Every structure is written in C-alpha cells, then in structure tokens.
N, C-alpha and C positions, 0 to 999 in steps of 0.2 A: 504494500500500500504506500503510495506516494503521499507526502505531506508537504503542502506549500503554505506560505505565510505572506500576508500583505496588509496594507493599510487603506483607509479611506482618504482619497485625494493624495496628491504628491506635493503640492506647494507648501503645505503646512508642516512638513516633516523635516525641519531643520536639524533635529537631533541625529539624523542619519549621517550628516556631514559635519556636524558641530560648527555650523556657520549660521549667521543671522538672516541671510537673504532667502527668499522663497526658492524652493527647489524647482529645477526643471524636471520634466519627465525623464530626460536622459540621465540626470544625476540620480534620481530615485531608482531607476531601473538597473543601476549598478549594484544595488544592495538587496533588493527583494524581487521575486519573480512575478508578482501579480499586484494590481491596484484596483480599487473600486472607484468608479467615476460617477459622481452624482450630478454632473452637468445636465444629463438627459432629464432628470427629475423636473427641472425648472423650465427648460426649453431645449428642443432638439438642436444640436450643433450642426454646422455646415458639414457636408460630406467631405469637403477639402480639409476641414479641421481633423476629422477622424483619420483621414489618409495621412495627414502630417504626423499624427501620433505614432503611426506605424513606422515612420521614417526615423523616429527618435529611439527606437528600441530594437532589440534582436528578435528574431523569429521565435525564440523560446519564451518571450514575455507574454503575459496574458492579461486580459481586461475583464472585469465584472462591471456591467453598466446598469444603472438604475433605470427602471421604467419611468416614463413621464407620470406626473402626479394625476393626470386625468385617467391614465391607464390603470392606476391603483385606487381610483375612486376617492381621492382626498376631497373633503367637503369644499375646500377653497378653490379647487382646480377648475379651470375653464378651458374648454376646447378652443383651439385657434379658430378665428372667425370663419364661418362657412364650412367647417370641417366636421365630419362625423367621427365617432369613436373608431369605427372600422377603418376609416381613412387615416386616422392618426396612427393606428397600428401598422398600416401599410407604409406610411412615411418613416416610422421608426425602423421598420425592417430594412428599408432602403439605406438609411443613414448608417446602420451598423453593418451593412453589407461588406465593406472592406475588412472588418474584423473577422467576419464569418469566412470570407474568401481566403484570408491569410491563416485561418485556423487559430486565431488568437482571441476569440471570444470564449472566455471560460463560462460565463453565465449571464443571463439577464435577471436582475433582481427586482422582484415585485415586493416592495415593503408596504404592506397595507396599513392604513391608519387604524387607530383604536375604534373608530366607528364602523369598521368592516367586521361585522359579527358573523358567526357561523349560522347563517340562514340558508334556506333552500335556494333563494335567488343568488346568493354569493357563492354557494357551492357550484351552482350551474355556471356562474361567471368564470370560475377556474377552468371549467371545460371549454368555455368560449375562448379564453386566452390561449389554450392549447390549439384550438382550431385556427386562430389567427396567426399564431407563431409555431407552425408545425416543425418538428425535428430540431428546434433550437433548445439549448440547455436553459431551462427556466427554473429559477429559485423563488420560493415564496416564504415571506416572513410575516407572521401574524402578530398583532399587538392587542388582542382582546382575549380574555381568558375563556370565552365560550368555545374556542377551538380546542381547548385542552382539558375540558371537563371530563369527569369519569363517564365512560360510555361514548365519548366523542373522539378522544385522542387517538385510539386505535383505528377508528373509522377514517380519521384524517390521514393517518399514516398509510392505510390501505389505499385510500383514494389517490394520494400522491404517487404511490407506487404504480397504480393503474394508469395514471396520466403521464408518468415519467417525470413528475415534478420533484425538485430538490427541496425538501422541507428544511428551512434554515433553523439551526439550533441557536437561539438568541440568549446570550448571557447578559443579564441585567439584574437589578436588585430583586431578590427573591421575596416571596410572601407579601407583596404589595398588591392592592386592588388594581393598580394601573400597570402591572407588569405581568409577564407570562413566565411559566416555568421553563427551565432549560431541558429541552428534549432533543437528544442526539440520536437520530435513527437513520438508517440507510434506506432512502426511498427511491434512489436512482443508483444503479450499480456503478456508474462512472464517477459520481462526485457527491460528497457530503460537504456542507458549508456551515461554518460557525462564524457568527458575528458577535464580537465581544464589545459591549457597550460600557462596561464598568459596573460596579455595584454600589454606587453612591445613592443611598436611599433618600436622603434629604434633597439632593439635587434632582433626583428623578421626579419628585413630587413638587418641585419648585414651579410656581406659576407666574413669576415676574417676567419682565420684558427680556431678561437675559437667561431665560429658562434653558435655551439650547446650550449655552456655555456651561451652565451649572450641571446639566444632566450627565455629561460624560467626563466630568472632572474626577478622575479616579486612576490610581496606579495599582495594578495587580501585584500582590506579594509573590515571593518565590514559591511559597506553599500553594497558593491559588493556581499559579502557572503549572506547578507539578501535578495538581489534581486535574487540571484541564488536559495536560499531556497524557495522563493515565487514561482519561475518558476517550481520548482520540485513539490511542494505540490499542485499546481493548474493544473498539467498536466492531460489532458483529451483526450481520455479515459485513465484512470489510469491503468498502467500495474501492475502485481503482485509485481514487485520490480523495484526500481530505484537505480542504482549504480553510485556513483560519484568517479572518479579517479583524484587525483591531480598530475599533471606532472610538476609543477613549482618548480623543484628541485635545480636549479643552486645556489640559495642563501640560501638553507635550509629552504625555506618557505612552502614547501608542507605539512609537518607534522603539524606545528602550524595552518595552514589554515584549514586542515582537522579536527583537534580537535575543532577548533573554530566553524566550520559548524556543527559538531556533537552536540556541546553544544547549539548552536542557535536553532537547530531543536529538542532539547531535546531527543536525541537518547541514548539508552543504549544497547551496544552490549554484548550479553551473550554467554557463552560456549567457550570463547576464551582461557582460561587458562587450560592446560592439567593437569591431576591429578599428584600430587606429588608422585614419586616412593616410597618414604618412607611410605606414607600413604597407598599406595596400599599393602605394605607388611603386614599391620595390618589385612588384610582380607585373 
C-alpha cells in the first residue's frame, strides 16, 4: 500500500522552505507529492491556468481539486449567470481535462456543507454526481452527523463502494454536535483519503468573523500522529494508496505535521524535483 502526504494550497506553506515569501507550486512540489487546490470551490480557473500548473511540476505530482460550491450545494452558492447545474459540471470536466489527460488528477473532492443531510434526495444526488462525472476519482466528505448515525454509517459505506466513491475520513474535534466522527474505510480499492483539520474544539465552535482562522488552529502531537499512522497502516482491506491531506493551516502547523508523519512512517517521496534546465542543455 502506497502512502502519500500533502497539504491544502501551496502558497501558505512557508514552513517547507523556512522563508517568509509565499511558495510557488514549483517550490512546494519539491517537498510533497500531492496538493489540494480549493480555487475551483470559488470559481473555475482558466484552462490555461491548469495547463500552467502542469508545467511547474513533474509527471509524478498529483492534484486533488475541490468541486465548485454550487456542485456541493452550499447555501450561499450561485450558479454562473444563465448556466444550469449540469452545464457547470460539464464546464468543470473540461477545465480539469489537462489533469485527467496527464494522469495527475488524484481526486475531485466534494466537501459538502453541514446543511447537506442524509436525505433520500441527497443520497440520489450522489448518484447524479457519478452520472455527470463518470470514471473520475470522486471523494466525498460529509459534515453532518446524520450520515454517520447507527444504522446509516454502514449503508453509506456500502453505497460509496457501489458508486466507487472515496469516503473521506475527516479528523476534527470529536464528540461535538457540529463535527463528524473519524471513519476510515476503504470504499474504493484505488484510494483512501484522510483530511486532517485539527482538533481545536473551541475554534471549531467559534462563530466570529475570523471563524475560519480559528477553526484549524491546531498542531498534532507526536502521539496523535503515531495513532493516525497506526490507523493508516492497519487499514483493511488495504487500498492501493492512502493519501493524507493536512488542513491545519491557521498557525502554520500543516507542513511541520506532514513532514513529521512522513518521517514517522519512514516515507521517501521520489520524482519530485524537475530536471535542471541547464543540465538538460548538456544533452
């Protein structure tokens, strides 16, 4: 089983290079083999932008892209003027086309809002997503406890297996009404995905204007990372790959925690550094 580790966004990961300036994708990709991109959540980037990303990394590098907020039914989301939801899915598929063609799309992440409950209509919507994006690696993360209630959790796992969806194991503050339990299960034989948000209970319930910064203000301890590592390595049935994304960015802890987990698991990522242009000239 392959284990890969990445972070959400690349610009904020100054701890990787111990410099104050925002990182470029090229700099980030010299340290970790995958990144999660949330650009798509707010607005679909230009096709040329996605193509430019591929020029910054080696063929071994992978991208996880977030679905647009209208695709995940966020209450505040609005469809682009004159566009239907089906058309938005079609445009999304076109924009990620270069990543798919290059074999560098690890997954499309559907992070649903807390208002997305386990209702018959929403369960049917998961099947509609699969119809609109056939054959693509799709990951789903739920943020309402109705999906994990007794009698529902196993049905959710079975349903994800049937549709080939990757059920995200979200690590966040436990035992809170506004959080979900950590459920690590193999619902797709190719990939399991963990997203680690930190366990800041007070920050998770913070409702002020700076709630986003407070929510992921957390650093995982060595013991917590060891426990997560044990959960990963003991996962059965084992998928071909487990990918771990650290989202505890508020205090700059994501990169140090990712590197610590890498070292704890004894991982060595190869193929990250692109060839030096001056060396290529020699040939």
